[in-house]
Rosetta silent file (secondary structure, phi, psi, omega in degrees, C-alpha in Angstrom):
SEQUENCE: MHKNVRLPLDLAGVPRGEADTQVREILALVGLGQFGHVLPRELSGGMQMRVSIARGLVTRPRVLLMDEPFGALDEITRNKPDSDLLDLWQEQKLTVVFVTHSIQEAVFLSQRVIIRFESVSRLPIMRSCCSAACSQPVRRAKHETACSKP
SCORE:     score description
SCORE:     0.000 S_00000001
   1 L     0.000  -35.861  177.853   64.210   61.613   69.759 S_00000001
   2 H   -53.892  -43.590  179.864   65.904   64.993   69.542 S_00000001
   3 H   -63.718  -37.815 -169.857   62.790   66.623   71.154 S_00000001
   4 H   -67.480  -48.254  175.614   62.826   63.887   73.780 S_00000001
   5 H   -69.068  -26.082 -173.587   66.477   64.655   74.853 S_00000001
   6 H   -82.425  -19.556 -172.234   65.890   68.470   74.546 S_00000001
   7 H   -44.152  -48.573 -179.170   62.924   68.295   76.982 S_00000001
   8 H   -61.101  -31.631  179.007   65.026   69.136   80.274 S_00000001
   9 H   -74.756  -31.858  177.036   66.532   72.054   78.396 S_00000001
  10 H   -69.767  -53.719 -179.431   63.165   73.368   77.264 S_00000001
  11 H   -59.023  -23.267  178.914   61.806   73.123   80.812 S_00000001
  12 L   -88.566   -5.821 -175.170   64.844   75.061   82.076 S_00000001
  13 L    70.630   35.334  176.215   64.178   77.714   79.454 S_00000001
  14 L   -77.883  138.993 -178.801   67.336   77.414   77.541 S_00000001
  15 L   -55.854  146.763 -168.740   66.948   79.142   74.061 S_00000001
  16 H   -65.783  -48.432  169.465   66.011   76.653   71.335 S_00000001
  17 H   -34.751  -69.118  171.260   69.204   77.213   69.346 S_00000001
  18 H   -42.805  -55.358 -176.605   71.482   76.694   72.273 S_00000001
  19 H   -65.014  -33.560  176.601   69.451   73.769   73.308 S_00000001
  20 H   -74.843  -26.357  178.633   69.541   72.067   69.859 S_00000001
  21 H   -70.724  -53.284  174.513   73.346   72.502   69.729 S_00000001
  22 H   -48.752  -53.265  175.323   73.697   70.884   73.133 S_00000001
  23 H   -48.894  -48.660 -177.109   71.437   67.963   72.134 S_00000001
  24 H   -62.980  -36.879  178.311   73.369   67.276   68.855 S_00000001
  25 H   -66.006  -47.358 -174.917   76.584   67.232   71.006 S_00000001
  26 H   -69.756  -37.826  178.837   75.261   64.943   73.669 S_00000001
  27 H   -59.507  -45.291 -178.334   73.582   62.567   71.064 S_00000001
  28 H   -64.851  -36.715 -177.066   77.010   62.246   69.301 S_00000001
  29 H   -62.084  -39.317 -174.968   78.745   61.674   72.764 S_00000001
  30 L   -98.629   13.797  173.934   76.572   58.673   73.317 S_00000001
  31 L    82.210   21.269  179.545   76.734   57.347   69.732 S_00000001
  32 L  -117.870   17.872 -176.146   73.336   58.387   68.562 S_00000001
  33 H   -52.729  -40.657 -179.996   74.314   61.517   66.516 S_00000001
  34 H   -80.401   -2.082 -174.898   72.840   60.131   63.346 S_00000001
  35 H  -111.857    7.615 -176.195   69.541   59.103   65.010 S_00000001
  36 L   -53.418  -32.847 -176.815   68.227   62.428   66.170 S_00000001
  37 L   -90.053    3.188 -178.713   65.207   62.334   63.783 S_00000001
  38 L   -81.707  132.765  173.461   64.214   58.809   64.913 S_00000001
  39 L   -68.629  142.063 -177.786   61.210   58.286   67.167 S_00000001
  40 H   -49.885  -44.226 -176.221   62.230   56.517   70.525 S_00000001
  41 H   -62.840  -15.098  177.068   59.838   53.654   69.865 S_00000001
  42 H   -88.590   -2.091  177.660   61.824   52.856   66.630 S_00000001
  43 L   -91.273  152.553  173.832   65.046   52.415   68.625 S_00000001
  44 L   -70.227  165.033 -175.694   66.461   49.187   69.967 S_00000001
  45 H   -62.177  -40.075 -178.227   66.433   48.672   73.793 S_00000001
  46 H   -71.484  -28.891  178.639   70.146   49.521   74.088 S_00000001
  47 H   -71.085  -32.065  178.604   69.605   52.660   71.996 S_00000001
  48 H   -77.508  -28.108  173.119   66.810   53.713   74.121 S_00000001
  49 H   -65.143  -36.126 -176.645   68.955   53.326   77.225 S_00000001
  50 H   -77.776  -22.173  169.105   71.524   55.675   75.610 S_00000001
  51 H   -62.736  -51.413 -178.607   68.626   58.225   74.905 S_00000001
  52 H   -61.605  -38.509  174.556   67.848   58.140   78.634 S_00000001
  53 H   -69.423  -37.623  172.354   71.597   58.746   79.454 S_00000001
  54 H   -55.856  -55.793 -176.029   71.705   61.574   76.916 S_00000001
  55 H   -57.295  -33.509  168.620   68.634   63.105   78.397 S_00000001
  56 H   -67.745  -27.986 -174.509   70.486   62.915   81.836 S_00000001
  57 H   -95.240  -12.983 -169.401   73.673   64.457   80.547 S_00000001
  58 L   -66.958  -24.770  179.615   72.180   67.268   78.332 S_00000001
  59 L   -87.815    7.529  177.220   71.827   69.719   81.387 S_00000001
  60 L    54.737   56.785 -178.315   75.538   69.028   82.223 S_00000001
  61 L   -76.070  162.442  171.377   75.037   67.811   85.690 S_00000001
  62 L   -89.281  -18.146  176.687   77.878   67.371   88.096 S_00000001
  63 E  -124.914  131.717  172.726   76.068   64.194   89.445 S_00000001
  64 E  -115.448  123.942 -178.333   74.320   61.604   87.399 S_00000001
  65 E  -103.496  132.613  178.630   72.029   59.239   89.454 S_00000001
  66 E  -134.378  113.725  169.260   71.325   55.815   87.666 S_00000001
  67 E   -99.389   98.097 -177.516   69.048   53.201   89.106 S_00000001
  68 L    50.766   51.864  179.734   69.649   49.984   87.548 S_00000001
  69 L   -67.001  -19.204  177.312   69.794   51.426   84.039 S_00000001
  70 L  -114.252   26.572 -176.050   70.932   48.240   82.595 S_00000001
  71 L   -67.221  -23.078  177.262   68.839   45.946   84.765 S_00000001
  72 L   -88.707    2.143  178.969   66.808   44.476   81.979 S_00000001
  73 L   -99.133  150.349  171.315   69.949   43.256   80.108 S_00000001
  74 L   -72.261  172.455 -177.952   71.679   39.946   80.926 S_00000001
  75 L   -55.765  -42.702  170.741   75.132   39.907   82.225 S_00000001
  76 L   -61.730  -49.760 -177.325   76.815   39.446   78.901 S_00000001
  77 L   -63.866  -31.058 -179.686   74.815   42.088   77.074 S_00000001
  78 L   -62.699  -24.686 -172.046   75.652   44.563   79.926 S_00000001
  79 H   -56.738  -46.576 -173.946   79.450   44.638   79.107 S_00000001
  80 H   -73.608  -45.850  174.043   79.078   47.219   76.284 S_00000001
  81 H   -62.659  -32.101  176.591   76.890   49.758   78.001 S_00000001
  82 H   -59.609  -47.931  178.097   79.005   49.313   81.155 S_00000001
  83 H   -58.904  -45.015 -179.623   82.089   50.037   78.971 S_00000001
  84 H   -70.013  -37.329  171.874   80.477   52.960   77.364 S_00000001
  85 H   -58.672  -38.920 -179.645   79.462   54.392   80.688 S_00000001
  86 H   -66.800  -41.501  175.743   82.951   54.153   81.940 S_00000001
  87 H   -58.363  -48.663  177.082   84.120   56.023   78.844 S_00000001
  88 H   -55.319  -48.675 -175.784   81.494   58.720   79.434 S_00000001
  89 H   -54.929  -45.515 -175.722   82.489   58.986   83.104 S_00000001
  90 H   -71.115  -36.212 -176.986   86.168   59.565   82.125 S_00000001
  91 H   -80.214  -37.031 -177.304   85.418   62.032   79.452 S_00000001
  92 H   -82.044  -24.332 -175.990   82.666   64.039   81.341 S_00000001
  93 L    59.202   38.458 -173.168   84.415   64.064   84.659 S_00000001
  94 L  -109.508  159.738  175.006   81.136   63.652   86.563 S_00000001
  95 E   -81.130  137.897  176.679   80.143   61.784   89.715 S_00000001
  96 E  -132.605  118.017  168.878   77.846   58.786   88.962 S_00000001
  97 E   -91.779  116.428 -172.223   75.783   57.179   91.685 S_00000001
  98 E  -122.252  110.584 -178.002   74.965   53.782   90.178 S_00000001
  99 E   -95.062  131.717  179.143   72.553   51.259   91.765 S_00000001
 100 L  -152.052  152.310  169.315   72.811   47.714   90.612 S_00000001
 101 L   -95.528   10.018  175.832   72.156   44.156   91.902 S_00000001
 102 L  -105.894  106.363 -176.503   75.233   42.859   90.162 S_00000001
 103 H   -61.920  -36.066  175.474   78.343   42.807   92.258 S_00000001
 104 H   -55.994  -52.354 -177.015   80.502   42.195   89.052 S_00000001
 105 H   -59.363  -54.657 -178.291   78.930   45.343   87.390 S_00000001
 106 H   -52.583  -44.340 -177.450   79.428   47.373   90.661 S_00000001
 107 H   -70.392  -37.116  173.589   83.118   46.342   90.872 S_00000001
 108 H   -65.395  -45.283  179.970   83.749   47.060   87.169 S_00000001
 109 H   -86.264   -7.250 -162.086   82.210   50.534   87.324 S_00000001
 110 L  -117.846  156.689  171.593   83.093   51.819   90.652 S_00000001
 111 L   -99.303  -26.490  173.899   85.816   53.388   92.708 S_00000001
 112 E  -145.141  137.453  173.415   83.835   52.581   95.799 S_00000001
 113 E  -113.718  128.807  177.555   81.066   50.107   96.456 S_00000001
 114 E  -113.693  122.848 -178.721   78.626   50.518   99.151 S_00000001
 115 E   -97.186  141.905 -175.810   76.508   47.296   99.760 S_00000001
 116 L   -35.256  -39.014 -178.757   73.111   47.623  101.304 S_00000001
 117 L   -73.308    9.903  175.641   74.364   46.197  104.564 S_00000001
 118 L    80.402   13.124  173.155   76.558   49.297  104.998 S_00000001
 119 E   -77.424  140.409  175.139   79.735   47.518  103.880 S_00000001
 120 E  -117.694  125.687 -174.036   82.140   49.650  102.016 S_00000001
 121 E  -119.980  123.375  171.737   84.795   48.242   99.759 S_00000001
 122 E   -86.043  134.147 -169.875   87.611   50.375   98.162 S_00000001
 123 L  -128.060  147.349  178.079   88.566   49.191   94.674 S_00000001
 124 L   -69.344  147.383 -175.662   91.491   50.029   92.348 S_00000001
 125 L   -82.031  150.500  169.427   90.657   52.245   89.381 S_00000001
 126 L    73.553  102.234  175.717   90.774   51.035   85.618 S_00000001
 127 L  -157.321  158.151  172.076   90.174   47.271   85.132 S_00000001
 128 L   -91.603  150.434 -171.878   88.697   45.021   82.572 S_00000001
 129 L   -76.274   -8.772  173.569   85.412   43.327   83.434 S_00000001
 130 L  -107.060    4.980 -175.886   87.058   40.020   82.606 S_00000001
 131 L   -70.833  160.647  168.049   90.388   40.649   84.339 S_00000001
 132 H   -66.081  -30.929 -178.910   91.815   38.834   87.368 S_00000001
 133 H   -64.266  -23.326 -179.174   91.868   42.314   88.957 S_00000001
 134 H   -93.353  -24.278  179.332   88.179   42.296   88.936 S_00000001
 135 H   -65.522  -35.832 -176.712   87.597   38.691   90.217 S_00000001
 136 H   -73.944  -44.909  173.888   89.277   39.226   93.643 S_00000001
 137 H   -59.939  -32.001  178.420   87.211   42.327   94.441 S_00000001
 138 H   -67.008  -46.719  175.451   84.017   40.492   93.297 S_00000001
 139 H   -50.554  -47.530 -177.345   85.000   37.593   95.719 S_00000001
 140 H   -66.526  -45.299  179.115   85.670   40.072   98.538 S_00000001
 141 H   -58.772  -48.207 -179.765   82.336   42.041   97.946 S_00000001
 142 H   -57.167  -47.738  178.670   80.494   38.744   97.902 S_00000001
 143 H   -60.056  -46.850 -176.066   82.149   37.608  101.165 S_00000001
 144 H   -70.413  -32.304 -179.782   81.495   40.939  102.948 S_00000001
 145 H   -76.307  -37.765  178.461   77.885   40.949  101.917 S_00000001
 146 H   -63.805  -40.715  179.417   77.507   37.324  103.141 S_00000001
 147 H   -69.265  -22.302 -169.530   79.249   38.129  106.430 S_00000001
 148 L  -108.534    5.324  172.326   77.250   41.253  107.110 S_00000001
 149 L   -70.127  138.606 -178.285   73.731   39.905  106.723 S_00000001
 150 L   -64.273    0.000    0.000   71.695   40.127  109.838 S_00000001
């Protein structure tokens, strides 16, 4: 898995020693520090998602594009990766463009939600996915979506 995460650095011509150091740091950041020697196929689905996130972060981008990274997970199982992603966002201070079909997930993860029908909802920062602060924006986003359908 270490080589898998290192690939973007290899393609960018980063010297191997420097690349290996960056990979170890990123794997530790996503909670996979002790699994660098494991083959991707030997990892659970959640761990494979973290490998993908690590591969995206290893080049230290300013913007991370994520197209339904947790789409294969049910709503309850998504809570942990969503929380982990929020922690990474706060620690790394990067912009994340996150595509999802889950309004609840969008509200939990976002400062701004753009719904396909061009509605924009401004949201307060820092909330729990189960809090009352989350339920009102979810209702509002669902209402705006329903009202803006052609």
